[in-house]
C-alpha positions as YAML, in Angstrom:
chain: A
units: angstrom
residues:
- id: 1
  name: MET
  ca: [-10.14, 13.86, -39.61]
- id: 2
  name: SER
  ca: [-10.33, 11.36, -36.71]
- id: 3
  name: LYS
  ca: [-13.11, 8.82, -36.51]
- id: 4
  name: VAL
  ca: [-16.01, 9.56, -34.19]
- id: 5
  name: TYR
  ca: [-17.39, 6.36, -32.69]
- id: 6
  name: ASP
  ca: [-21.04, 6.08, -31.79]
- id: 7
  name: VAL
  ca: [-20.03, 4.90, -28.33]
- id: 8
  name: ALA
  ca: [-16.88, 4.18, -26.34]
- id: 9
  name: VAL
  ca: [-16.95, 1.59, -23.54]
- id: 10
  name: ILE
  ca: [-14.43, 2.15, -20.74]
- id: 11
  name: GLY
  ca: [-13.71, -1.13, -18.98]
- id: 12
  name: VAL
  ca: [-14.08, -4.39, -20.91]
- id: 13
  name: GLY
  ca: [-14.72, -6.85, -18.09]
- id: 14
  name: GLY
  ca: [-17.96, -8.68, -17.37]
- id: 15
  name: MET
  ca: [-20.27, -5.73, -17.98]
- id: 16
  name: GLY
  ca: [-18.23, -3.92, -20.61]
- id: 17
  name: SER
  ca: [-17.69, -6.97, -22.81]
- id: 18
  name: ALA
  ca: [-21.45, -7.62, -22.89]
- id: 19
  name: ALA
  ca: [-22.11, -3.96, -23.68]
- id: 20
  name: CYS
  ca: [-19.61, -4.00, -26.56]
- id: 21
  name: PHE
  ca: [-21.26, -7.09, -28.01]
- id: 22
  name: ARG
  ca: [-24.87, -5.94, -27.78]
- id: 23
  name: MET
  ca: [-24.15, -2.46, -29.11]
- id: 24
  name: ALA
  ca: [-22.01, -3.70, -32.01]
- id: 25
  name: GLN
  ca: [-24.66, -6.26, -32.86]
- id: 26
  name: ALA
  ca: [-27.20, -3.41, -32.98]
- id: 27
  name: GLY
  ca: [-25.12, -1.72, -35.66]
- id: 28
  name: LEU
  ca: [-23.32, 0.92, -33.59]
- id: 29
  name: SER
  ca: [-19.65, 1.74, -34.11]
- id: 30
  name: VAL
  ca: [-18.11, 0.68, -30.81]
- id: 31
  name: LEU
  ca: [-14.72, 1.27, -29.20]
- id: 32
  name: GLY
  ca: [-13.90, -0.76, -26.09]
- id: 33
  name: ILE
  ca: [-10.94, 0.30, -23.92]
- id: 34
  name: GLU
  ca: [-9.54, -1.97, -21.19]
- id: 35
  name: GLN
  ca: [-6.55, -1.03, -19.02]
- id: 36
  name: PHE
  ca: [-5.46, -4.66, -18.48]
- id: 37
  name: SER
  ca: [-5.57, -7.89, -20.47]
- id: 38
  name: ILE
  ca: [-8.90, -9.30, -21.68]
- id: 39
  name: PRO
  ca: [-9.79, -11.19, -19.52]
- id: 40
  name: ASN
  ca: [-7.68, -10.49, -16.42]
- id: 41
  name: THR
  ca: [-7.42, -11.15, -12.68]
- id: 42
  name: LYS
  ca: [-7.09, -7.50, -11.67]
- id: 43
  name: GLY
  ca: [-10.73, -6.58, -11.10]
- id: 44
  name: SER
  ca: [-14.03, -8.28, -10.33]
- id: 45
  name: SER
  ca: [-14.55, -10.70, -13.24]
- id: 46
  name: HIS
  ca: [-12.39, -13.75, -12.59]
- id: 47
  name: GLY
  ca: [-12.30, -16.87, -10.45]
- id: 48
  name: ALA
  ca: [-13.71, -19.60, -12.76]
- id: 49
  name: THR
  ca: [-17.34, -19.52, -11.51]
- id: 50
  name: ARG
  ca: [-19.92, -16.93, -10.46]
- id: 51
  name: ILE
  ca: [-23.27, -17.56, -8.75]
- id: 52
  name: LEU
  ca: [-26.52, -16.91, -10.60]
- id: 53
  name: ARG
  ca: [-29.48, -17.01, -8.23]
- id: 54
  name: LEU
  ca: [-33.00, -16.30, -9.48]
- id: 55
  name: GLY
  ca: [-34.74, -15.52, -6.19]
- id: 56
  name: LEU
  ca: [-32.41, -13.01, -4.61]
- id: 57
  name: HIS
  ca: [-32.36, -12.34, -0.89]
- id: 58
  name: GLU
  ca: [-31.02, -8.83, -1.57]
- id: 59
  name: SER
  ca: [-34.37, -7.76, -3.05]
- id: 60
  name: GLU
  ca: [-37.06, -8.90, -5.45]
- id: 61
  name: LYS
  ca: [-36.28, -5.76, -7.50]
- id: 62
  name: TYR
  ca: [-33.35, -7.67, -9.04]
- id: 63
  name: VAL
  ca: [-35.40, -10.62, -10.23]
- id: 64
  name: PRO
  ca: [-36.50, -9.17, -13.62]
- id: 65
  name: MET
  ca: [-32.89, -8.33, -14.43]
- id: 66
  name: VAL
  ca: [-31.57, -11.79, -13.58]
- id: 67
  name: MET
  ca: [-34.41, -13.50, -15.45]
- id: 68
  name: ARG
  ca: [-33.56, -11.45, -18.54]
- id: 69
  name: ALA
  ca: [-29.88, -12.23, -17.97]
- id: 70
  name: VAL
  ca: [-30.58, -15.97, -18.17]
- id: 71
  name: GLU
  ca: [-32.31, -15.47, -21.52]
- id: 72
  name: LEU
  ca: [-29.34, -13.51, -22.81]
- id: 73
  name: TRP
  ca: [-26.77, -15.99, -21.47]
- id: 74
  name: ARG
  ca: [-28.63, -18.63, -23.45]
- id: 75
  name: ASP
  ca: [-28.69, -16.37, -26.50]
- id: 76
  name: ALA
  ca: [-24.93, -15.82, -26.30]
- id: 77
  name: GLU
  ca: [-24.46, -19.57, -25.94]
- id: 78
  name: GLN
  ca: [-26.49, -20.18, -29.07]
- id: 79
  name: GLN
  ca: [-24.55, -17.59, -31.06]
- id: 80
  name: SER
  ca: [-21.14, -18.74, -29.85]
- id: 81
  name: ARG
  ca: [-21.72, -22.45, -29.19]
- id: 82
  name: GLU
  ca: [-20.03, -22.03, -25.82]
- id: 83
  name: LYS
  ca: [-21.54, -23.26, -22.53]
- id: 84
  name: LEU
  ca: [-21.71, -20.22, -20.24]
- id: 85
  name: PHE
  ca: [-24.48, -20.94, -17.71]
- id: 86
  name: HIS
  ca: [-24.75, -24.18, -15.73]
- id: 87
  name: ALA
  ca: [-28.15, -24.63, -14.05]
- id: 88
  name: VAL
  ca: [-27.06, -26.77, -11.09]
- id: 89
  name: GLY
  ca: [-29.53, -25.23, -8.61]
- id: 90
  name: SER
  ca: [-28.83, -23.07, -5.57]
- id: 91
  name: ILE
  ca: [-29.42, -23.31, -1.86]
- id: 92
  name: ASP
  ca: [-29.55, -20.48, 0.71]
- id: 93
  name: VAL
  ca: [-29.09, -21.80, 4.26]
- id: 94
  name: ALA
  ca: [-29.57, -19.69, 7.40]
- id: 95
  name: GLU
  ca: [-31.49, -19.25, 10.61]
- id: 96
  name: PRO
  ca: [-35.18, -18.51, 9.91]
- id: 97
  name: HIS
  ca: [-34.82, -14.90, 11.06]
- id: 98
  name: SER
  ca: [-31.89, -14.26, 8.69]
- id: 99
  name: ARG
  ca: [-32.46, -12.14, 5.60]
- id: 100
  name: ILE
  ca: [-30.63, -14.82, 3.62]
- id: 101
  name: PHE
  ca: [-33.52, -17.20, 4.32]
- id: 102
  name: TRP
  ca: [-36.61, -14.99, 4.38]
- id: 103
  name: GLY
  ca: [-35.37, -12.67, 1.64]
- id: 104
  name: SER
  ca: [-34.79, -15.60, -0.74]
- id: 105
  name: ARG
  ca: [-38.10, -17.20, 0.21]
- id: 106
  name: ASP
  ca: [-40.06, -13.99, -0.28]
- id: 107
  name: ALA
  ca: [-38.43, -13.23, -3.64]
- id: 108
  name: CYS
  ca: [-39.21, -16.75, -4.87]
- id: 109
  name: GLU
  ca: [-42.80, -16.59, -3.69]
- id: 110
  name: THR
  ca: [-43.45, -13.08, -5.03]
- id: 111
  name: CYS
  ca: [-41.89, -13.78, -8.44]
- id: 112
  name: ASN
  ca: [-43.14, -17.38, -8.86]
- id: 113
  name: ILE
  ca: [-39.66, -18.91, -8.93]
- id: 114
  name: SER
  ca: [-39.50, -22.68, -8.61]
- id: 115
  name: HIS
  ca: [-38.21, -23.50, -5.12]
- id: 116
  name: GLU
  ca: [-38.56, -25.66, -2.03]
- id: 117
  name: ILE
  ca: [-38.26, -24.87, 1.67]
- id: 118
  name: LEU
  ca: [-36.06, -27.39, 3.48]
- id: 119
  name: ASP
  ca: [-35.30, -27.87, 7.15]
- id: 120
  name: ALA
  ca: [-31.84, -28.82, 8.38]
- id: 121
  name: ARG
  ca: [-32.61, -32.53, 8.35]
- id: 122
  name: GLU
  ca: [-33.74, -32.44, 4.71]
- id: 123
  name: VAL
  ca: [-30.69, -30.37, 3.72]
- id: 124
  name: ARG
  ca: [-28.41, -33.05, 5.21]
- id: 125
  name: LYS
  ca: [-30.36, -35.81, 3.48]
- id: 126
  name: ARG
  ca: [-30.27, -34.25, 0.00]
- id: 127
  name: PHE
  ca: [-26.86, -32.60, 0.22]
- id: 128
  name: PRO
  ca: [-24.80, -34.56, 2.75]
- id: 129
  name: ALA
  ca: [-21.74, -32.37, 2.23]
- id: 130
  name: ILE
  ca: [-23.57, -29.50, 3.98]
- id: 131
  name: HIS
  ca: [-23.67, -29.54, 7.79]
- id: 132
  name: PRO
  ca: [-26.26, -26.98, 8.90]
- id: 133
  name: THR
  ca: [-27.07, -26.45, 12.56]
- id: 134
  name: ASP
  ca: [-30.35, -28.01, 13.64]
- id: 135
  name: THR
  ca: [-32.28, -24.74, 13.66]
- id: 136
  name: MET
  ca: [-31.31, -23.63, 10.14]
- id: 137
  name: MET
  ca: [-33.73, -23.52, 7.22]
- id: 138
  name: ALA
  ca: [-33.00, -23.40, 3.50]
- id: 139
  name: VAL
  ca: [-34.44, -22.17, 0.21]
- id: 140
  name: TYR
  ca: [-33.54, -24.53, -2.61]
- id: 141
  name: GLN
  ca: [-33.99, -23.08, -6.11]
- id: 142
  name: HIS
  ca: [-34.08, -25.60, -8.92]
- id: 143
  name: ASN
  ca: [-33.08, -23.39, -11.88]
- id: 144
  name: SER
  ca: [-30.30, -21.25, -10.45]
- id: 145
  name: GLY
  ca: [-26.64, -22.10, -11.05]
- id: 146
  name: PHE
  ca: [-23.36, -20.52, -12.07]
- id: 147
  name: VAL
  ca: [-21.80, -18.60, -14.96]
- id: 148
  name: LEU
  ca: [-18.20, -18.97, -16.19]
- id: 149
  name: PRO
  ca: [-16.82, -15.40, -16.03]
- id: 150
  name: GLU
  ca: [-13.60, -15.65, -18.03]
- id: 151
  name: LEU
  ca: [-15.23, -17.70, -20.79]
- id: 152
  name: ALA
  ca: [-18.20, -15.31, -20.85]
- id: 153
  name: ILE
  ca: [-15.91, -12.27, -21.30]
- id: 154
  name: CYS
  ca: [-14.00, -14.01, -24.09]
- id: 155
  name: THR
  ca: [-17.27, -15.03, -25.74]
- id: 156
  name: HIS
  ca: [-18.77, -11.54, -25.59]
- id: 157
  name: VAL
  ca: [-15.57, -9.94, -26.88]
- id: 158
  name: ASN
  ca: [-15.26, -12.40, -29.77]
- id: 159
  name: LEU
  ca: [-18.91, -11.82, -30.68]
- id: 160
  name: ALA
  ca: [-18.34, -8.06, -30.46]
- id: 161
  name: LEU
  ca: [-15.29, -8.24, -32.72]
- id: 162
  name: ALA
  ca: [-17.20, -10.35, -35.22]
- id: 163
  name: ALA
  ca: [-19.93, -7.68, -35.23]
- id: 164
  name: GLY
  ca: [-17.40, -4.94, -36.02]
- id: 165
  name: ALA
  ca: [-16.41, -3.55, -32.62]
- id: 166
  name: GLU
  ca: [-12.88, -2.23, -32.06]
- id: 167
  name: ILE
  ca: [-11.47, -3.31, -28.72]
- id: 168
  name: HIS
  ca: [-8.15, -2.30, -27.13]
- id: 169
  name: GLY
  ca: [-6.47, -4.04, -24.19]
- id: 170
  name: HIS
  ca: [-3.57, -2.71, -22.10]
- id: 171
  name: GLU
  ca: [-4.73, 0.86, -22.59]
- id: 172
  name: LYS
  ca: [-5.50, 3.00, -19.55]
- id: 173
  name: THR
  ca: [-8.12, 5.72, -19.77]
- id: 174
  name: LEU
  ca: [-6.77, 8.93, -18.25]
- id: 175
  name: GLY
  ca: [-9.88, 11.09, -18.65]
- id: 176
  name: TRP
  ca: [-12.31, 12.70, -21.05]
- id: 177
  name: GLU
  ca: [-14.04, 15.97, -21.79]
- id: 178
  name: LYS
  ca: [-17.08, 16.98, -23.78]
- id: 179
  name: ARG
  ca: [-16.26, 19.06, -26.85]
- id: 180
  name: GLY
  ca: [-19.43, 20.11, -28.60]
- id: 181
  name: ASP
  ca: [-21.35, 16.97, -29.48]
- id: 182
  name: VAL
  ca: [-18.55, 14.49, -28.80]
- id: 183
  name: PHE
  ca: [-16.46, 13.19, -25.94]
- id: 184
  name: ARG
  ca: [-12.70, 13.40, -26.40]
- id: 185
  name: ILE
  ca: [-11.11, 10.51, -24.53]
- id: 186
  name: GLU
  ca: [-7.46, 10.55, -23.49]
- id: 187
  name: THR
  ca: [-5.60, 7.30, -22.83]
- id: 188
  name: ASP
  ca: [-1.97, 6.43, -22.27]
- id: 189
  name: ARG
  ca: [-1.81, 5.45, -25.95]
- id: 190
  name: GLY
  ca: [-3.73, 8.19, -27.72]
- id: 191
  name: HIS
  ca: [-6.97, 10.16, -28.13]
- id: 192
  name: TYR
  ca: [-10.39, 9.07, -29.38]
- id: 193
  name: GLU
  ca: [-13.76, 10.69, -29.99]
- id: 194
  name: ALA
  ca: [-17.19, 9.22, -29.34]
- id: 195
  name: ALA
  ca: [-20.72, 10.55, -29.35]
- id: 196
  name: GLN
  ca: [-21.53, 8.74, -26.08]
- id: 197
  name: LEU
  ca: [-19.68, 6.96, -23.27]
- id: 198
  name: VAL
  ca: [-20.53, 3.82, -21.32]
- id: 199
  name: VAL
  ca: [-18.31, 3.49, -18.25]
- id: 200
  name: THR
  ca: [-18.12, -0.04, -16.84]
- id: 201
  name: ALA
  ca: [-14.87, 0.32, -14.95]
- id: 202
  name: GLY
  ca: [-15.92, -1.54, -11.80]
- id: 203
  name: ALA
  ca: [-13.76, -0.77, -8.78]
- id: 204
  name: TRP
  ca: [-12.22, 2.22, -10.61]
- id: 205
  name: LEU
  ca: [-15.51, 4.12, -11.02]
- id: 206
  name: GLY
  ca: [-15.01, 6.24, -7.92]
- id: 207
  name: LYS
  ca: [-11.55, 7.28, -9.08]
- id: 208
  name: LEU
  ca: [-12.60, 8.09, -12.63]
- id: 209
  name: PHE
  ca: [-15.53, 10.28, -11.59]
- id: 210
  name: GLY
  ca: [-14.81, 11.25, -8.00]
- id: 211
  name: GLN
  ca: [-16.71, 9.87, -5.01]
- id: 212
  name: GLU
  ca: [-18.95, 12.92, -4.81]
- id: 213
  name: LYS
  ca: [-20.33, 12.14, -8.28]
- id: 214
  name: VAL
  ca: [-20.23, 8.31, -8.41]
- id: 215
  name: PRO
  ca: [-19.92, 6.82, -4.90]
- id: 216
  name: VAL
  ca: [-18.23, 3.48, -5.62]
- id: 217
  name: THR
  ca: [-15.38, 2.16, -3.47]
- id: 218
  name: ALA
  ca: [-13.16, -0.90, -3.85]
- id: 219
  name: GLU
  ca: [-13.12, -3.65, -1.21]
- id: 220
  name: ARG
  ca: [-10.51, -6.42, -1.09]
- id: 221
  name: CYS
  ca: [-12.08, -9.88, -1.01]
- id: 222
  name: VAL
  ca: [-10.50, -13.33, -1.02]
- id: 223
  name: LEU
  ca: [-11.53, -16.58, -2.71]
- id: 224
  name: GLY
  ca: [-10.17, -19.96, -1.67]
- id: 225
  name: TRP
  ca: [-10.04, -23.45, -3.18]
- id: 226
  name: PHE
  ca: [-9.55, -26.42, -0.82]
- id: 227
  name: ALA
  ca: [-8.92, -30.10, -1.54]
- id: 228
  name: PRO
  ca: [-11.65, -32.42, -0.21]
- id: 229
  name: GLN
  ca: [-10.55, -34.62, 2.69]
- id: 230
  name: ARG
  ca: [-13.17, -37.24, 1.85]
- id: 231
  name: ASN
  ca: [-16.45, -37.72, -0.05]
- id: 232
  name: ALA
  ca: [-15.28, -35.58, -2.97]
- id: 233
  name: ALA
  ca: [-18.20, -36.73, -5.12]
- id: 234
  name: GLN
  ca: [-20.63, -35.05, -2.72]
- id: 235
  name: LEU
  ca: [-18.88, -31.72, -3.39]
- id: 236
  name: SER
  ca: [-19.02, -32.05, -7.17]
- id: 237
  name: LYS
  ca: [-21.25, -30.57, -9.84]
- id: 238
  name: GLY
  ca: [-24.37, -32.71, -10.09]
- id: 239
  name: GLN
  ca: [-24.51, -33.47, -6.39]
- id: 240
  name: LEU
  ca: [-24.06, -30.02, -4.84]
- id: 241
  name: PRO
  ca: [-25.71, -26.76, -5.96]
- id: 242
  name: VAL
  ca: [-24.20, -23.32, -5.61]
- id: 243
  name: TRP
  ca: [-24.77, -22.17, -2.06]
- id: 244
  name: ILE
  ca: [-24.92, -19.40, 0.49]
- id: 245
  name: ILE
  ca: [-24.70, -20.13, 4.20]
- id: 246
  name: ASP
  ca: [-25.23, -17.44, 6.82]
- id: 247
  name: SER
  ca: [-23.77, -18.83, 10.02]
- id: 248
  name: GLU
  ca: [-24.22, -16.93, 13.27]
- id: 249
  name: GLN
  ca: [-20.90, -18.40, 14.43]
- id: 250
  name: THR
  ca: [-18.67, -17.82, 11.39]
- id: 251
  name: GLY
  ca: [-20.44, -15.37, 9.07]
- id: 252
  name: HIS
  ca: [-21.90, -15.20, 5.55]
- id: 253
  name: PHE
  ca: [-20.06, -17.42, 3.05]
- id: 254
  name: TYR
  ca: [-20.88, -18.50, -0.48]
- id: 255
  name: GLY
  ca: [-19.49, -21.11, -2.83]
- id: 256
  name: PHE
  ca: [-19.76, -23.65, -5.59]
- id: 257
  name: PRO
  ca: [-19.51, -27.30, -6.45]
- id: 258
  name: ILE
  ca: [-16.09, -28.29, -7.77]
- id: 259
  name: HIS
  ca: [-15.74, -26.97, -11.31]
- id: 260
  name: GLY
  ca: [-13.17, -25.23, -13.48]
- id: 261
  name: MET
  ca: [-10.33, -25.08, -10.94]
- id: 262
  name: PRO
  ca: [-9.08, -27.85, -8.63]
- id: 263
  name: GLY
  ca: [-10.79, -27.87, -5.26]
- id: 264
  name: PHE
  ca: [-13.86, -26.62, -3.45]
- id: 265
  name: LYS
  ca: [-14.32, -22.86, -3.90]
- id: 266
  name: LEU
  ca: [-15.70, -20.43, -1.32]
- id: 267
  name: GLY
  ca: [-15.60, -16.77, -0.38]
- id: 268
  name: ARG
  ca: [-17.02, -14.42, 2.23]
- id: 269
  name: LEU
  ca: [-19.38, -11.46, 2.01]
- id: 270
  name: ARG
  ca: [-19.15, -9.18, 5.03]
- id: 271
  name: GLU
  ca: [-22.25, -7.47, 6.37]
- id: 272
  name: VAL
  ca: [-20.09, -4.41, 7.01]
- id: 273
  name: PRO
  ca: [-17.58, -4.07, 4.14]
- id: 274
  name: SER
  ca: [-13.87, -3.98, 4.84]
- id: 275
  name: ASP
  ca: [-12.15, -0.62, 4.61]
- id: 276
  name: ALA
  ca: [-12.15, 0.91, 1.12]
- id: 277
  name: ILE
  ca: [-8.87, 0.67, -0.76]
- id: 278
  name: ASP
  ca: [-7.29, 2.30, -3.79]
- id: 279
  name: PRO
  ca: [-7.68, -0.17, -6.70]
- id: 280
  name: ASP
  ca: [-4.46, 1.13, -8.28]
- id: 281
  name: LEU
  ca: [-2.34, 0.16, -5.27]
- id: 282
  name: GLU
  ca: [-1.05, -3.37, -4.85]
- id: 283
  name: ARG
  ca: [-3.52, -5.50, -2.94]
- id: 284
  name: ARG
  ca: [-2.43, -7.43, 0.12]
- id: 285
  name: HIS
  ca: [-1.87, -10.99, -1.05]
- id: 286
  name: PRO
  ca: [-3.99, -13.75, 0.50]
- id: 287
  name: ASP
  ca: [-2.42, -14.88, 3.73]
- id: 288
  name: ARG
  ca: [-2.81, -17.25, 6.66]
- id: 289
  name: THR
  ca: [-5.41, -15.00, 8.29]
- id: 290
  name: ASP
  ca: [-7.61, -15.28, 5.19]
- id: 291
  name: GLU
  ca: [-7.11, -19.04, 5.09]
- id: 292
  name: MET
  ca: [-7.98, -19.57, 8.76]
- id: 293
  name: GLU
  ca: [-11.16, -17.51, 8.39]
- id: 294
  name: MET
  ca: [-12.30, -19.88, 5.64]
- id: 295
  name: ARG
  ca: [-11.18, -22.97, 7.54]
- id: 296
  name: GLU
  ca: [-13.23, -21.95, 10.58]
- id: 297
  name: PHE
  ca: [-16.30, -21.87, 8.37]
- id: 298
  name: LEU
  ca: [-15.42, -25.13, 6.59]
- id: 299
  name: ALA
  ca: [-14.90, -26.94, 9.89]
- id: 300
  name: GLN
  ca: [-18.45, -26.08, 10.87]
- id: 301
  name: CYS
  ca: [-20.40, -26.31, 7.62]
- id: 302
  name: TYR
  ca: [-18.29, -28.32, 5.11]
- id: 303
  name: PRO
  ca: [-15.89, -30.50, 7.14]
- id: 304
  name: ASP
  ca: [-15.28, -32.88, 4.22]
- id: 305
  name: ALA
  ca: [-13.91, -29.95, 2.17]
- id: 306
  name: ASN
  ca: [-11.46, -28.78, 4.84]
- id: 307
  name: GLY
  ca: [-8.37, -30.37, 3.30]
- id: 308
  name: SER
  ca: [-5.17, -28.89, 1.94]
- id: 309
  name: LEU
  ca: [-5.21, -25.39, 0.53]
- id: 310
  name: LEU
  ca: [-4.90, -25.39, -3.27]
- id: 311
  name: SER
  ca: [-5.39, -21.76, -4.33]
- id: 312
  name: MET
  ca: [-6.31, -18.33, -2.99]
- id: 313
  name: GLU
  ca: [-7.03, -15.23, -5.04]
- id: 314
  name: THR
  ca: [-8.05, -11.67, -4.31]
- id: 315
  name: CYS
  ca: [-10.74, -9.78, -6.18]
- id: 316
  name: PHE
  ca: [-12.62, -6.51, -5.77]
- id: 317
  name: PHE
  ca: [-16.13, -5.86, -4.61]
- id: 318
  name: GLU
  ca: [-17.15, -2.49, -6.09]
- id: 319
  name: ASN
  ca: [-19.42, -1.18, -3.34]
- id: 320
  name: THR
  ca: [-22.02, 1.56, -3.40]
- id: 321
  name: PRO
  ca: [-23.30, 2.92, -0.06]
- id: 322
  name: ASP
  ca: [-26.45, 0.78, -0.28]
- id: 323
  name: ARG
  ca: [-24.78, -2.17, -2.06]
- id: 324
  name: SER
  ca: [-27.09, -1.76, -5.04]
- id: 325
  name: PRO
  ca: [-25.81, -0.92, -8.54]
- id: 326
  name: ILE
  ca: [-25.93, 2.32, -10.48]
- id: 327
  name: LEU
  ca: [-27.43, 2.09, -13.99]
- id: 328
  name: ASP
  ca: [-27.88, 5.69, -15.01]
- id: 329
  name: GLN
  ca: [-26.60, 8.78, -16.78]
- id: 330
  name: VAL
  ca: [-23.87, 10.61, -14.89]
- id: 331
  name: PRO
  ca: [-25.10, 13.91, -13.38]
- id: 332
  name: GLY
  ca: [-23.90, 16.86, -15.41]
- id: 333
  name: GLU
  ca: [-22.55, 14.70, -18.23]
- id: 334
  name: PRO
  ca: [-25.30, 14.09, -20.84]
- id: 335
  name: GLY
  ca: [-24.44, 11.09, -22.98]
- id: 336
  name: CYS
  ca: [-22.16, 9.55, -20.34]
- id: 337
  name: TRP
  ca: [-23.60, 6.43, -18.69]
- id: 338
  name: VAL
  ca: [-22.30, 4.56, -15.68]
- id: 339
  name: LEU
  ca: [-23.11, 0.88, -15.13]
- id: 340
  name: GLY
  ca: [-21.46, -0.42, -12.00]
- id: 341
  name: GLY
  ca: [-21.31, -0.64, -8.23]
- id: 342
  name: PHE
  ca: [-22.65, -4.19, -8.13]
- id: 343
  name: SER
  ca: [-21.19, -4.77, -4.65]
- id: 344
  name: GLY
  ca: [-20.26, -8.43, -4.94]
- id: 345
  name: HIS
  ca: [-23.44, -9.74, -6.52]
- id: 346
  name: GLY
  ca: [-23.25, -8.46, -10.07]
- id: 347
  name: TYR
  ca: [-21.75, -10.91, -12.51]
- id: 348
  name: LYS
  ca: [-25.00, -12.83, -12.93]
- id: 349
  name: TYR
  ca: [-26.54, -9.72, -14.51]
- id: 350
  name: ALA
  ca: [-23.71, -9.01, -16.98]
- id: 351
  name: SER
  ca: [-25.52, -10.26, -20.08]
- id: 352
  name: ALA
  ca: [-28.57, -8.12, -19.23]
- id: 353
  name: VAL
  ca: [-26.41, -5.09, -18.43]
- id: 354
  name: GLY
  ca: [-25.02, -5.30, -21.96]
- id: 355
  name: GLU
  ca: [-28.53, -5.03, -23.35]
- id: 356
  name: ILE
  ca: [-29.38, -2.21, -20.94]
- id: 357
  name: ALA
  ca: [-26.35, -0.26, -22.17]
- id: 358
  name: CYS
  ca: [-27.50, -0.69, -25.75]
- id: 359
  name: ASP
  ca: [-31.04, 0.45, -24.93]
- id: 360
  name: LEU
  ca: [-29.76, 3.54, -23.12]
- id: 361
  name: ILE
  ca: [-27.50, 4.53, -26.00]
- id: 362
  name: LEU
  ca: [-30.26, 4.02, -28.57]
- id: 363
  name: GLN
  ca: [-32.87, 5.69, -26.31]
- id: 364
  name: ASN
  ca: [-34.99, 2.54, -26.30]
- id: 365
  name: LYS
  ca: [-37.10, 1.66, -23.31]
- id: 366
  name: PRO
  ca: [-35.10, -0.90, -21.28]
- id: 367
  name: LYS
  ca: [-36.74, -4.25, -20.61]
- id: 368
  name: VAL
  ca: [-35.86, -3.82, -16.92]
- id: 369
  name: ASP
  ca: [-37.17, -1.09, -14.60]
- id: 370
  name: LEU
  ca: [-34.10, 1.04, -13.89]
- id: 371
  name: ARG
  ca: [-35.73, 3.41, -11.40]
- id: 372
  name: PRO
  ca: [-34.30, 1.56, -8.34]
- id: 373
  name: PHE
  ca: [-30.80, 1.97, -9.77]
- id: 374
  name: ARG
  ca: [-30.74, 5.71, -10.42]
- id: 375
  name: ILE
  ca: [-27.81, 7.62, -9.07]
- id: 376
  name: ASN
  ca: [-29.90, 10.43, -7.55]
- id: 377
  name: ARG
  ca: [-30.81, 8.16, -4.63]
- id: 378
  name: PHE
  ca: [-27.44, 9.12, -3.12]
- id: 379
  name: GLN
  ca: [-28.05, 12.84, -3.34]
- id: 380
  name: SER
  ca: [-28.60, 14.74, -0.10]
- id: 381
  name: THR
  ca: [-32.14, 15.92, 0.50]
...
């Protein structure tokens, strides 16, 4: 008779690896299934560094989740003796009427997050690599920073394996069906049974469930790493925090001090997402158009970093219609949970999402209010 796992996790990236770890540590029998390598560059959990901001311009509703995430990143560090979170600070720079500025300020004030309000002159004085326009303002948060995504996935998976989880890479989930009290899962390598499912498949969620049930689409995004032309020390960890700049001339960009890969890293978040794409089709490789878009921004805001191109990579944003995640049971599928749709600002929460998955499976009250992330908000009224 085949083994029935307590829970199967479909997608072992940032969220799924944390879920496997926390559930195995809680004593559950866990099966993790990942269609690619662990880790990989196919989805949304690569690129050397990921921003972790405490006061989030998107909404103060995220603050409890990111504060819990920091605690759990530290816990995973203690258990693994790996350095996962670097508290280098963060700065959000924009015109005063921009949501990037007032949203960050309001979240910090409402949630008592340590921060300072800086004008453009003070930004230039403290962080001379940044060249804001004279009318810009900034929210500088002392305790924000960045997480190392590939190392964090490896750490969570190794901790999960040590706790007894069974994890499979290079195994594509083809579907599942409920048979009595268990889910029968079909992959391209075999069949498995589990009492409950946690689906953390990122950009593939909409394909696995259908858009009408789980409205998540994949967006192609590009990251770039550029060699400094001069003053490289001012672009390094210790002198530059993680940053977001919303420029009325060139758009909303985000980036990091130099760390983990050669060069100065940045990417763009579009106010209106690019056209949705099929995550199973080959993505358009980064090209000169992508490079010139970044260079236009660098020329204005980070001229010292506008040197030779070192690397470009594509990744997915997994967008919901309101760019807020889904952390809920799937309609019509009791025991099947979907945790995804983080829309380009999710990796910071991964450690907390692992704990949330465990609480949902065990029917414990989550430490985070999940009401804003229920899937029924997309239902027609």
